[in-house]
N, C-alpha and C positions, 0 to 999 in steps of 0.2 A: 292351821298350823303358826298363822302370823296373828292368830287371835288368841291362842292358849300361848304366845313366846310373854304379849304383852300381861297376861292375867299369871302366871305361873314365877314371871319374876317379881309381881308385888310382893304375893308371897315369901320371897327368897330376902328381900331386902333387908329385914332386921340381921340375917345370918352374914350376906356378904358385909355385912355393915363391923360385922365386931371383926371377924375373921381378916377381912383388910383394913381391919381400921381407918374406917373414912370416915371423915366426919359426914354430919346429917344435906350439909348442904352438898358436899362430893358426891353421897348414894341417892341425889337425886338425879343428878347426870345421869344415872341409868335408863330412866324414864325418861327425862326428856334428851337423853341425846339419841335416844331411837326414834325417838319423835318428830326432831328436831330433821331429822333427814329424808326419816317416812313422809313427814309433809312437804319439807321441800322440791321433792325430785316427782312425788305423784302425777304433777302434769305431765311431766314431760314425759314418767314413765306411759301414761295412758295414752300420750299421744304415737308414742314410738311402738306401743305395742298395735294402733288403728296404721300406720307405715310399714309398721318391717316385719307386723305378722303375730294377732296374737297370740299361738302356740311358741311360737321361738321363745319371747320375751319370759313367757309363763315360765319356762325350761330355766332360762339363763338367770332369772331372778330364783327360783327355787333353791341352784346350787349354791349360786352367790348365799343366799339365805344359811344355807346346810354350813356351807366352811366355815362363813363369820360366827356362828351358834360355836363351832367346835374350836374357832379360838377363841371365844369366852368363855368356854368351861372351862382351857390349859392357862386361862391370863393367874398370873400370880401379881400381876401390879394393877393397880385400881384403873392409870388411866389406859392401858392395855387391853383392861374389862369394857370402858367406856367408849373407847378405839371400835372393840368390837360389836358394840351395840349401835353406834352408828353405821357401821358397813352393815348391818341386818336391817337396820332402816331400810338401808338402800337398796336392800333386795326385797325386801317387803314392798317400796312403791312400785316395784317392778310385777312383782306378782298381786298385787291388790286390784291392779286398774283390770289386767290383762284378762285375770280368773273374773272377773264383773262383766267384761265385755263379751268375754265369750258366751256370757248364760245369755246376758242381751239380745245379742244376735244368733242366739242359738230359736229363739221362741220370739213371734209374732207378738207384737203389744197388744195389751187386753188380758183378763183372764189367766189363760195360760205363761203368759211373761210374768204377770203378779204371782202367781203361786210357784214358777221357778223361784228367783229372787226372793221370799220366802222361806221358801228350802234351802237358798242359799243364806239364810239369816239364820234359819234352825241348826245347821250343821256350824257354823260360826257361834251359838250358843252354846253347841256339844264342846267346840273347843273353846271354849271359856268356862265350863264345868271342868272338860278335862285339869285345866290351869290350875284351873283352883284346889282342887283335890290332887292330883299329881303333885302339884306342888308341892303341898302337904305335906304327903308322903316321903318324897325326895328330901327335904331337906332333913324331917326327923331325924328318917330309919339312912339317908347316907350324907350328903353334901348339896351344898347349894348347888358349884359346877354341876350336878348332873341334871339340874333346869336347863341349859344350856345345851348339853351335849345331847339330850334325848330330841332334839331337834335334828339330831347328824342323821343318821337312817332313814328319818322319816321324809324328811327335805330329799334327800340320793333316793332312794326309792319312788315317792314320787314322780322327781325328775326322770327318772328312766322307764317309767310306765304310761306315763303323761300323752308321749307320741301315739302307741297303740289304742288309747282309750282316748285321747283326743280325737284322734283319726277315724276309730270307730262311731264314735258320736257321730263327727261330720258326715259318715257314709250315711250314718240310719239318716237325715233329713230328708224331710218331704220335699217333693219338686220347687215347689213357692218355696222353700227356704233354701235352697239348693242355690238358685235362682236369684236371692239377695245374696246371698253370696259373693256369688260368680260379680257381681257388679261391685258390691264394696270391694272386692281384692282389685279390680278394675281400675275403680278411681283411687284405690290405694297406692297403686303401681304409677300412676301419674303423677298421684301428688308425689310419689320418692323419688321420680327423674328429674323433678325439682326440690330435691333437698327439704330436709328436716328442717326447720325453721331456728339454729339452733343460734342466732342471736336473740330472738325472742325465748329458747328452753332456758339460756343462763342470764338472763334478766328474770327470769318471772322465778326462778327458783332460787336467786341469790334474796330478791324483795322476801320471798314467804321465811327460807333462811333464816332471815336475819328478824322478822316478827317473830317465829318462835324464839329465837335466842331471846330477843328482848321482853316475850313474853314472861319467857322459864327463867329469864337472870332480873328481872325487872323488881322483884318481890324481894330476893334476895340483898340485891346490891345500890336499894334505893333506885327512884324513877330519874329523879335528878342525875344520878352519878353519869360522869365523860361517857364512856363507854357503852350505857343504855342510850342515852339521847344520841351517840352515832350510831350505835346499830338501827333507831327509830329514821331517825333524818336518809339514812342510805337506802333502807327501805322505798320508803316515799319518792326515792331517787329513782331507785331501779324501776320500781312500779310505775310510777311515770313515762319513764323511757321504755318500757315494755308495751304501756297503751299505744304510742308513739311509732313504737318499730310496727306494731302487729296490724297498724292501717294502713304503713306503706310494703311491707312485704307482699306477697301475690301467694301465696300460701300459708297463712299465716299460724301458729302454733298454735290459739284460739283464737275464734271470727268473734270479734265484741258486739255482733247484734244477735249471737249464742245467749251472752249474758242479758239480753232483754228479753227472756222469756223466760215470764212468771215460773215456771213447773221448775226450769235448773237452779232461778234467785231464791224460791222457798226452798227447793227441796235443800241447797248446800246451806242455807241459816238455818234448818235444824238438823242438820249433820253435823255443824258447830256446836250448836246448843246440846246437843245429844254429846259429842264428846268433850265438853267442858262438864256436863255433870259425871258421864260415864269414868272419866280418866278420873277425876279428883276423887271420888265415890268411894273407886276401889282402892286407892291408895290410903285414903283417911282410917278406913273402915277394915283394913289389914294392920294399920298401926294399932289402931286405937282397941282391938282385939287382942293385940299379942302386948301390946305394952301398960295399956288402962288396965283389961283385965288378965294380963297374965296367961292367956292361953296361949295352946303351943300350935304351931305351924297347920300340923295337920287337922286340930279343929276351927283353927282356922280358915281354911279352905273349906271345911266343911260346912261351915256355918253360912260363907258368902254363896256356894254353890247353889242353893236353892235358886236364888237369882237367875242362874244362864238355864235350869229345868224350865223353868216359865219360861225365858226367853224360847228356848226350842218349841213351846208347844205352841207363844202365839204365832211364831216361823211357819209351824206348820196348820194351822187351824186360824192365822189373823184373814191370811187370802179368803176364804170364806165370808169372814165377816166383812172384809171390804166390799165383797162381789155384792152383797146385805146394800152397807149405808153408803156405801161410797170410799176412797180410800184417805179423802181429805175428812172427811168425819169421824173418822177411824184416826187420824189423826189426834182430834181435839181430844178423843178420847181419851188415846195415850199418853198422851202430856198431861193431862189430868191425874192421871192415875200416880205420875210420878211425881207431880207435885205432892202428893196427898200422899206418897209412900215417905218421902223425906220430910213432910211436916210430921210426921210419926216420929222418925229419928232424930229430932230438935229436940227429943226427951230423953236421948241416951243419957242409961243412968251407970252412977261411976263403976258399979259392981251387981255382980248377981245377975239375975234374970233381965236377958233383954230380950224386945221385941223386932231386933232383928234379924232372925229367922223367917219369920213372915213377912215382915216388911220386905224384905230384898225381892221377895217372891213377885212385889207386886210392882216394886220398880225394875224388877228384871223383863215382868209381861210386858210394862211400858215403854223401855229403851229397847227390845226386840219389836213392835209395832213400830214404833218410829224411827227407828233403822229402815228396816224395810217399804214404811211406805215411803220415807222421803226419798228411796232408792227409785222407785216406782215413778211418782210426781215426776223427778228430775227426768228419767230418761225417755219418759212420755214425747211425742213428736219427734225426737230426733233420729236424725239418720245412721243405719249402721256405718256408717264412717265415721261415725263422732261418738261413738259409744264407748271408746278407751278414754277418751277427752271425759267425756261425764263422770266417769267410774273415780277419772285421775282426782275432779274438780269435788265429788261426793268425799272420796274418802280426805283430800285433802284440807276440807274443811271439817273431817271430822277430827282429824290429826292434829288442827292446830287450835283445834275447839280443845283436846286435852292436854297438848303442852299445856295451855291454861290455864284449864283445871285441877292438871299434876304439881301447878305453880301457884296458884291461887289458893286452893282448896287447903292444903296443908299451910299457906303460909298465913291462914285465917284462924286454923286451928292453935298454930305454936303464935300468935298474936297475943291471942283471949287466952292465958293461963287456964291449965285444967280441963278437964270435961266440958268445961262450958265452952270452949275453945270448938272442942270438935258437935256438938251442938249449934255454934255457929256456922262450921264450914259444912254443916248437913243444909243450916237455913242459905245458904249462897247458891250449894246447888239447885235446893227448889222452887229459887229465884229462877235459874236458867229456867228449872222447866216448867213453871206459869208463863216464860217469855215462849218458849216453843210452841205452848200453848195458844198465846196470842196469833202468833205468826199462824197456826194452822186453821183457825178459827178467820183470819182475815179471810186467807186461800179459802178457805170452807164456806166462807156467808152465803157468795149465790148458790151454792151447792144446795144450801140448809132447803132451798126452793123446788132441788130439782133433782131426784133420786138418783140421776144418769149422771150426773157429775161426779 
């Protein structure tokens, strides 16, 4: 549902802009407002799942997301719609790390967890495909409001079913997994007694929120505007204060030693780059198809949907390939595939036949492979008690990247007039994919001589 909501709104943006008479820079906030609250609260949401219970936080997040969707669907004013999107982002920030940590703590590290994370990514791709197609259908035949209202029954039904479904999954664990879960619960209880690191949570949430805000508005307002400079300066102060506070707290929100782990560092870097190309690409392609080629919202959804279809395939079968060649080498291949896809998209035509249908499939496969591979290497070697935090950090990196992409790529497209602008935006996304390939190559280099790595 969280992934669906991101893609479904992209298709609806032109319709929202027309009906609510929103200027282009305000429409961007429908995307970036969600990204700011989502990215800013993910680390707090992940740690809250570790300490307060993953299932409990998962349900709370679902209900918040559903109610915010209802408010967005009924909004008559642009400000109220953007506010609803901010609250949606907060709900998603609770759901996403809780869901991922429920998976990583339910499967032992190794091929079994890799398959589970691959399936998690595959289901996310289903949400992506559903968002593109369903968004086109709803916008074309009903109203843009339906893209928000569709979340309401889904979220509330999922929240109602979660206690029974997650409870039965827990009961079905092996004895070894059950012992691990008991150990995690004991650690969680002990740490909860010492209270959540609220100061650290406030500081890191403030820092990330300011960073996402500065990136989102810097292109539009200018990087030298007083507001952007102030946001960057305050973000730097909050980050420094957070680092200092974490060294003094007996049970810090983020143990700084975790940040020195190469797997977590590489995984979060890849997630950031993935978010950059994926978030910006979807926005630019949606606008290109509707505003340049003058296609309908339904056609736009169907044209981009193959990216999710190949993403689903990679999520299902990618773990098998990873078992053969290693996750790190798989990440090299997927990053290169995405870069190649964007290289083709730099030749976008002004009208007529476009290679979009074929190329987005290649990009979808590479994106899905990068998504599950980066999650695997980030969670590898981490204790169960830290898996919610890991999920929060991975999702934070991806959402900050998405905010950067959603601001940067459309700005590049607008700066360079006409179709050449869309080509320049695709080139920018391709450079991000090349950077991800380089990071994966660096991580995999020792493994190139050892299959087991």
